[in-house]
DRENKETOR-149224 format. One record per atom (N, C-alpha, C, O): residue number from 1; residue in three letters; atom name; x, y, z. Coordinates in steps of 0.001 Angstrom, whole numbers. Layout:
BEGIN
ATOM   bator   loti   ketor         u         v         w
ATOM     NUM    ALA      CA         X         Y         Z
...
//
This chain:
BEGIN
ATOM   bator   loti   ketor         u         v         w
ATOM       1    UNK       N    117526     -1762    -22247
ATOM       1    UNK      CA    118388     -1319    -21156
ATOM       1    UNK       C    119152       -89    -21607
ATOM       1    UNK       O    119655       -24    -22728
ATOM       2    UNK       N    119229       881    -20714
ATOM       2    UNK      CA    119932      2126    -20990
ATOM       2    UNK       C    121200      2160    -20149
ATOM       2    UNK       O    121144      2358    -18936
ATOM       3    UNK       N    122341      1966    -20800
ATOM       3    UNK      CA    123617      1899    -20086
ATOM       3    UNK       C    123967      3216    -19408
ATOM       3    UNK       O    124747      3217    -18455
ATOM       4    UNK       N    123420      4332    -19863
ATOM       4    UNK      CA    123720      5628    -19280
ATOM       4    UNK       C    122835      5984    -18097
ATOM       4    UNK       O    123058      6996    -17434
ATOM       5    UNK       N    121834      5159    -17831
ATOM       5    UNK      CA    120907      5435    -16742
ATOM       5    UNK       C    121388      4747    -15466
ATOM       5    UNK       O    121603      3536    -15442
ATOM       6    UNK       N    121549      5524    -14428
ATOM       6    UNK      CA    121992      4978    -13134
ATOM       6    UNK       C    120992      5391    -12062
ATOM       6    UNK       O    120741      6577    -11848
ATOM       7    UNK       N    120425      4392    -11393
ATOM       7    UNK      CA    119484      4706    -10321
ATOM       7    UNK       C    120232      4869     -9000
ATOM       7    UNK       O    121307      4299     -8810
ATOM       8    UNK       N    119654      5649     -8095
ATOM       8    UNK      CA    120306      5838     -6796
ATOM       8    UNK       C    120120      4607     -5904
ATOM       8    UNK       O    120907      4377     -4986
ATOM       9    UNK       N    119079      3819     -6178
ATOM       9    UNK      CA    118860      2563     -5453
ATOM       9    UNK       C    119015      1441     -6468
ATOM       9    UNK       O    118250      1368     -7429
ATOM      10    UNK       N    119997       564     -6267
ATOM      10    UNK      CA    120215      -507     -7248
ATOM      10    UNK       C    119052     -1509     -7294
ATOM      10    UNK       O    118363     -1725     -6297
ATOM      11    UNK       N    118858     -2097     -8437
ATOM      11    UNK      CA    117846     -3131     -8606
ATOM      11    UNK       C    118441     -4467     -8187
ATOM      11    UNK       O    119532     -4817     -8636
ATOM      12    UNK       N    117752     -5219     -7338
ATOM      12    UNK      CA    118279     -6530     -6935
ATOM      12    UNK       C    118551     -7418     -8158
ATOM      12    UNK       O    117824     -7368     -9150
ATOM      13    UNK       N    119589     -8213     -8066
ATOM      13    UNK      CA    119971     -9056     -9201
ATOM      13    UNK       C    119446    -10485     -9069
ATOM      13    UNK       O    120056    -11423     -9581
ATOM      14    UNK       N    118318    -10648     -8383
ATOM      14    UNK      CA    117705    -11966     -8233
ATOM      14    UNK       C    116197    -11780     -8200
ATOM      14    UNK       O    115726    -10651     -8057
ATOM      15    UNK       N    115430    -12854     -8328
ATOM      15    UNK      CA    113973    -12741     -8289
ATOM      15    UNK       C    113485    -12165     -6955
ATOM      15    UNK       O    114232    -12123     -5978
ATOM      16    UNK       N    112265    -11735     -6930
ATOM      16    UNK      CA    111678    -11123     -5742
ATOM      16    UNK       C    111259    -12180     -4720
ATOM      16    UNK       O    110537    -13123     -5045
ATOM      17    UNK       N    111721    -12009     -3486
ATOM      17    UNK      CA    111359    -12886     -2377
ATOM      17    UNK       C    111022    -12021     -1173
ATOM      17    UNK       O    111533    -10908     -1046
ATOM      18    UNK       N    110175    -12517      -297
ATOM      18    UNK      CA    109859    -11794       927
ATOM      18    UNK       C    111126    -11622      1754
ATOM      18    UNK       O    111912    -12560      1892
ATOM      19    UNK       N    111323    -10449      2297
ATOM      19    UNK      CA    112517    -10153      3079
ATOM      19    UNK       C    112475    -10823      4450
ATOM      19    UNK       O    111587    -10556      5260
ATOM      20    UNK       N    113430    -11681      4690
ATOM      20    UNK      CA    113540    -12321      5999
ATOM      20    UNK       C    113885    -11324      7087
ATOM      20    UNK       O    113396    -11434      8212
ATOM      21    UNK       N    114738    -10337      6756
ATOM      21    UNK      CA    115099     -9314      7741
ATOM      21    UNK       C    113859     -8532      8174
ATOM      21    UNK       O    113666     -8273      9362
ATOM      22    UNK       N    113024     -8161      7211
ATOM      22    UNK      CA    111802     -7414      7531
ATOM      22    UNK       C    110852     -8276      8355
ATOM      22    UNK       O    110239     -7793      9307
ATOM      23    UNK       N    110730     -9550      7994
ATOM      23    UNK      CA    109823    -10453      8699
ATOM      23    UNK       C    110252    -10632     10151
ATOM      23    UNK       O    109444    -10453     11063
ATOM      24    UNK       N    111499    -10980     10369
ATOM      24    UNK      CA    112000    -11233     11729
ATOM      24    UNK       C    111994     -9947     12552
ATOM      24    UNK       O    111659     -9973     13736
ATOM      25    UNK       N    112359     -8830     11940
ATOM      25    UNK      CA    112393     -7559     12660
ATOM      25    UNK       C    110997     -7148     13127
ATOM      25    UNK       O    110824     -6715     14266
ATOM      26    UNK       N    110013     -7283     12255
ATOM      26    UNK      CA    108639     -6920     12632
ATOM      26    UNK       C    108106     -7864     13707
ATOM      26    UNK       O    107428     -7424     14636
ATOM      27    UNK       N    108403     -9146     13590
ATOM      27    UNK      CA    107951    -10107     14599
ATOM      27    UNK       C    108590     -9785     15957
ATOM      27    UNK       O    107909     -9771     16982
ATOM      28    UNK       N    109876     -9533     15951
ATOM      28    UNK      CA    110570     -9211     17205
ATOM      28    UNK       C    110030     -7923     17812
ATOM      28    UNK       O    109789     -7863     19017
ATOM      29    UNK       N    109837     -6899     17000
ATOM      29    UNK      CA    109316     -5626     17506
ATOM      29    UNK       C    107923     -5787     18095
ATOM      29    UNK       O    107605     -5184     19120
ATOM      30    UNK       N    107100     -6590     17457
ATOM      30    UNK      CA    105734     -6801     17935
ATOM      30    UNK       C    105739     -7529     19274
ATOM      30    UNK       O    105016     -7139     20192
ATOM      31    UNK       N    106531     -8565     19394
ATOM      31    UNK      CA    106586     -9330     20643
ATOM      31    UNK       C    107248     -8515     21760
ATOM      31    UNK       O    106758     -8493     22889
ATOM      32    UNK       N    108348     -7856     21445
ATOM      32    UNK      CA    109002     -7028     22459
ATOM      32    UNK       C    108094     -5893     22924
ATOM      32    UNK       O    108075     -5556     24108
ATOM      33    UNK       N    107342     -5303     21997
ATOM      33    UNK      CA    106409     -4224     22350
ATOM      33    UNK       C    105304     -4728     23274
ATOM      33    UNK       O    104813     -3994     24132
ATOM      34    UNK       N    104926     -5971     23090
ATOM      34    UNK      CA    103902     -6569     23957
ATOM      34    UNK       C    104408     -6669     25398
ATOM      34    UNK       O    103692     -6333     26341
ATOM      35    UNK       N    105639     -7132     25556
ATOM      35    UNK      CA    106193     -7344     26889
ATOM      35    UNK       C    106835     -6096     27494
ATOM      35    UNK       O    106928     -5974     28715
ATOM      36    UNK       N    107274     -5179     26649
ATOM      36    UNK      CA    107914     -3939     27103
ATOM      36    UNK       C    107286     -2749     26387
ATOM      36    UNK       O    107942     -2106     25569
ATOM      37    UNK       N    106022     -2448     26684
ATOM      37    UNK      CA    105302     -1403     25950
ATOM      37    UNK       C    105940       -20     26055
ATOM      37    UNK       O    105756       817     25171
ATOM      38    UNK       N    106678       222     27117
ATOM      38    UNK      CA    107330      1521     27265
ATOM      38    UNK       C    108384      1763     26184
ATOM      38    UNK       O    108767      2908     25943
ATOM      39    UNK       N    108854       706     25534
ATOM      39    UNK      CA    109864       828     24472
ATOM      39    UNK       C    109292       550     23085
ATOM      39    UNK       O    110054       408     22128
ATOM      40    UNK       N    107984       471     22958
ATOM      40    UNK      CA    107362        72     21690
ATOM      40    UNK       C    107775       955     20518
ATOM      40    UNK       O    108038       448     19428
ATOM      41    UNK       N    107834      2260     20727
ATOM      41    UNK      CA    108215      3154     19623
ATOM      41    UNK       C    109633      2859     19136
ATOM      41    UNK       O    109898      2872     17934
ATOM      42    UNK       N    110532      2596     20067
ATOM      42    UNK      CA    111919      2290     19693
ATOM      42    UNK       C    112008       963     18952
ATOM      42    UNK       O    112721       857     17955
ATOM      43    UNK       N    111278       -65     19437
ATOM      43    UNK      CA    111305     -1374     18758
ATOM      43    UNK       C    110801     -1228     17324
ATOM      43    UNK       O    111402     -1755     16388
ATOM      44    UNK       N    109683      -502     17162
ATOM      44    UNK      CA    109109      -323     15816
ATOM      44    UNK       C    110049       468     14910
ATOM      44    UNK       O    110189       154     13728
ATOM      45    UNK       N    110685      1486     15464
ATOM      45    UNK      CA    111625      2286     14664
ATOM      45    UNK       C    112806      1442     14195
ATOM      45    UNK       O    113236      1557     13047
ATOM      46    UNK       N    113329       598     15076
ATOM      46    UNK      CA    114453      -267     14691
ATOM      46    UNK       C    114030     -1298     13648
ATOM      46    UNK       O    114784     -1592     12721
ATOM      47    UNK       N    112827     -1846     13800
ATOM      47    UNK      CA    112328     -2816     12821
ATOM      47    UNK       C    112131     -2147     11464
ATOM      47    UNK       O    112453     -2730     10428
ATOM      48    UNK       N    111610      -940     11469
ATOM      48    UNK      CA    111409      -208     10211
ATOM      48    UNK       C    112748       103      9563
ATOM      48    UNK       O    112876         5      8342
ATOM      49    UNK       N    113732       471     10341
ATOM      49    UNK      CA    115063       755      9797
ATOM      49    UNK       C    115683      -507      9186
ATOM      49    UNK       O    116296      -447      8120
ATOM      50    UNK       N    115520     -1643      9863
ATOM      50    UNK      CA    116031     -2908      9318
ATOM      50    UNK       C    115348     -3233      7996
ATOM      50    UNK       O    116000     -3637      7033
ATOM      51    UNK       N    114021     -3053      7956
ATOM      51    UNK      CA    113255     -3295      6722
ATOM      51    UNK       C    113739     -2381      5604
ATOM      51    UNK       O    114005     -2840      4494
ATOM      52    UNK       N    113851     -1100      5895
ATOM      52    UNK      CA    114240      -126      4868
ATOM      52    UNK       C    115672      -328      4383
ATOM      52    UNK       O    115986       -33      3230
ATOM      53    UNK       N    116534      -827      5253
ATOM      53    UNK      CA    117931     -1032      4857
ATOM      53    UNK       C    118063     -2030      3713
ATOM      53    UNK       O    119004     -1953      2922
ATOM      54    UNK       N    117123     -2963      3624
ATOM      54    UNK      CA    117171     -3961      2559
ATOM      54    UNK       C    116866     -3336      1201
ATOM      54    UNK       O    117391     -3774       177
ATOM      55    UNK       N    116020     -2317      1197
ATOM      55    UNK      CA    115733     -1576       -32
ATOM      55    UNK       C    116921      -689      -388
ATOM      55    UNK       O    117393      -701     -1525
ATOM      56    UNK       N    117401        76       585
ATOM      56    UNK      CA    118496      1013       337
ATOM      56    UNK       C    119757       309      -150
ATOM      56    UNK       O    120524       874      -930
ATOM      57    UNK       N    119970      -910       303
ATOM      57    UNK      CA    121176     -1639      -111
ATOM      57    UNK       C    120977     -2395     -1420
ATOM      57    UNK       O    121907     -3016     -1934
ATOM      58    UNK       N    119751     -2338     -1957
ATOM      58    UNK      CA    119503     -2986     -3244
ATOM      58    UNK       C    119332     -4486     -3147
ATOM      58    UNK       O    119506     -5189     -4142
ATOM      59    UNK       N    118996     -4994     -1971
ATOM      59    UNK      CA    118851     -6435     -1779
ATOM      59    UNK       C    117428     -6890     -2080
ATOM      59    UNK       O    117219     -7988     -2595
ATOM      60    UNK       N    116440     -6036     -1756
ATOM      60    UNK      CA    115037     -6382     -1978
ATOM      60    UNK       C    114295     -5223     -2628
ATOM      60    UNK       O    114699     -4065     -2519
ATOM      61    UNK       N    113211     -5557     -3300
ATOM      61    UNK      CA    112273     -4556     -3784
ATOM      61    UNK       C    111415     -4112     -2606
ATOM      61    UNK       O    111314     -4824     -1607
ATOM      62    UNK       N    110802     -2950     -2715
ATOM      62    UNK      CA    109966     -2418     -1648
ATOM      62    UNK       C    108856     -3394     -1254
ATOM      62    UNK       O    108582     -3582       -69
ATOM      63    UNK       N    108226     -4006     -2238
ATOM      63    UNK      CA    107123     -4938     -1944
ATOM      63    UNK       C    107622     -6137     -1124
ATOM      63    UNK       O    106886     -6642      -276
ATOM      64    UNK       N    108840     -6594     -1357
ATOM      64    UNK      CA    109416     -7702      -577
ATOM      64    UNK       C    109489     -7320       906
ATOM      64    UNK       O    109166     -8117      1787
ATOM      65    UNK       N    109916     -6091      1153
ATOM      65    UNK      CA    110068     -5610      2523
ATOM      65    UNK       C    108722     -5380      3193
ATOM      65    UNK       O    108520     -5758      4348
ATOM      66    UNK       N    107802     -4758      2462
ATOM      66    UNK      CA    106494     -4455      3043
ATOM      66    UNK       C    105727     -5732      3373
ATOM      66    UNK       O    105122     -5833      4441
ATOM      67    UNK       N    105746     -6695      2475
ATOM      67    UNK      CA    105046     -7965      2725
ATOM      67    UNK       C    105716     -8737      3857
ATOM      67    UNK       O    105030     -9329      4690
ATOM      68    UNK       N    107037     -8739      3898
ATOM      68    UNK      CA    107741     -9409      4989
ATOM      68    UNK       C    107424     -8778      6328
ATOM      68    UNK       O    107212     -9478      7318
ATOM      69    UNK       N    107392     -7451      6360
ATOM      69    UNK      CA    107086     -6721      7588
ATOM      69    UNK       C    105677     -7065      8072
ATOM      69    UNK       O    105459     -7327      9255
ATOM      70    UNK       N    104739     -7060      7146
ATOM      70    UNK      CA    103341     -7389      7456
ATOM      70    UNK       C    103235     -8826      7967
ATOM      70    UNK       O    102537     -9095      8945
ATOM      71    UNK       N    103928     -9741      7302
ATOM      71    UNK      CA    103882    -11144      7696
ATOM      71    UNK       C    104491    -11339      9094
ATOM      71    UNK       O    103945    -12088      9904
ATOM      72    UNK       N    105604    -10679      9376
ATOM      72    UNK      CA    106228    -10800     10690
ATOM      72    UNK       C    105321    -10318     11798
ATOM      72    UNK       O    105227    -10944     12855
ATOM      73    UNK       N    104646     -9195     11553
ATOM      73    UNK      CA    103705     -8665     12547
ATOM      73    UNK       C    102553     -9645     12776
ATOM      73    UNK       O    102156     -9886     13916
ATOM      74    UNK       N    102023    -10202     11703
ATOM      74    UNK      CA    100920    -11161     11823
ATOM      74    UNK       C    101353    -12434     12542
ATOM      74    UNK       O    100599    -12967     13355
ATOM      75    UNK       N    102543    -12921     12258
ATOM      75    UNK      CA    103054    -14120     12935
ATOM      75    UNK       C    103195    -13874     14433
ATOM      75    UNK       O    102816    -14720     15244
ATOM      76    UNK       N    103736    -12722     14796
ATOM      76    UNK      CA    103908    -12402     16214
ATOM      76    UNK       C    102559    -12292     16906
ATOM      76    UNK       O    102394    -12783     18022
ATOM      77    UNK       N    101594    -11652     16257
ATOM      77    UNK      CA    100260    -11535     16847
ATOM      77    UNK       C     99617    -12912     17028
ATOM      77    UNK       O     98912    -13145     18010
ATOM      78    UNK       N     99858    -13808     16095
ATOM      78    UNK      CA     99345    -15186     16182
ATOM      78    UNK       C     99926    -15892     17411
ATOM      78    UNK       O     99199    -16549     18157
ATOM      79    UNK       N    101220    -15754     17613
ATOM      79    UNK      CA    101877    -16393     18760
ATOM      79    UNK       C    101419    -15750     20065
ATOM      79    UNK       O    101216    -16444     21061
ATOM      80    UNK       N    101256    -14426     20064
ATOM      80    UNK      CA    100826    -13751     21291
ATOM      80    UNK       C     99397    -14141     21692
ATOM      80    UNK       O     99071    -14184     22878
ATOM      81    UNK       N     98556    -14421     20704
ATOM      81    UNK      CA     97186    -14862     21016
ATOM      81    UNK       C     97184    -16227     21685
ATOM      81    UNK       O     96356    -16490     22558
ATOM      82    UNK       N     98102    -17096     21287
ATOM      82    UNK      CA     98174    -18448     21857
ATOM      82    UNK       C     99631    -18887     21861
ATOM      82    UNK       O    100121    -19405     20858
ATOM      83    UNK       N    100326    -18689     22967
ATOM      83    UNK      CA    101753    -19004     23033
ATOM      83    UNK       C    102114    -20450     22692
ATOM      83    UNK       O    103280    -20745     22431
ATOM      84    UNK       N    101139    -21352     22690
ATOM      84    UNK      CA    101455    -22725     22317
ATOM      84    UNK       C    101849    -22819     20845
ATOM      84    UNK       O    102395    -23836     20417
ATOM      85    UNK       N    101577    -21767     20062
ATOM      85    UNK      CA    101987    -21739     18664
ATOM      85    UNK       C    103470    -21435     18485
ATOM      85    UNK       O    104022    -21606     17398
ATOM      86    UNK       N    104096    -20991     19542
ATOM      86    UNK      CA    105496    -20620     19479
ATOM      86    UNK       C    106385    -21848     19317
ATOM      86    UNK       O    106110    -22886     19918
ATOM      87    UNK       N    107441    -21752     18521
ATOM      87    UNK      CA    108387    -22882     18419
ATOM      87    UNK       C    109120    -23119     19737
ATOM      87    UNK       O    109760    -24153     19925
ATOM      88    UNK       N    109018    -22149     20646
ATOM      88    UNK      CA    109674    -22291     21951
ATOM      88    UNK       C    108786    -23019     22961
ATOM      88    UNK       O    109234    -23378     24050
ATOM      89    UNK       N    107518    -23233     22585
ATOM      89    UNK      CA    106591    -23935     23491
ATOM      89    UNK       C    107038    -25376     23681
ATOM      89    UNK       O    107574    -26001     22765
ATOM      90    UNK       N    106816    -25878     24851
ATOM      90    UNK      CA    107181    -27280     25142
ATOM      90    UNK       C    106325    -28228     24345
ATOM      90    UNK       O    105130    -27995     24161
ATOM      91    UNK       N    106925    -29287     23876
ATOM      91    UNK      CA    106122    -30314     23193
ATOM      91    UNK       C    105698    -31344     24230
ATOM      91    UNK       O    106421    -31597     25194
ATOM      92    UNK       N    104502    -31950     24027
ATOM      92    UNK      CA    103996    -32918     25014
ATOM      92    UNK       C    104831    -34161     25123
ATOM      92    UNK       O    104515    -35050     25914
//
């Protein structure tokens, strides 16, 4: 460790985990874009900003954010293909 070295982006002080903010933001942007396509660019931009904020604040590593973002998009696409997969779907 070099005590004189200071990075502009702090290193998270915990193990690497998938970013929940990135996951939820990407899922929300994907679903909202499906129902409101005229705003898709704005939804994606906001989701990307939420994802990137976790890196800039030193909470997650880049890979945590990228994988979370990818996972959120895939989860939303899964629900959009068959809405019965949604936790909001009625149970029998």
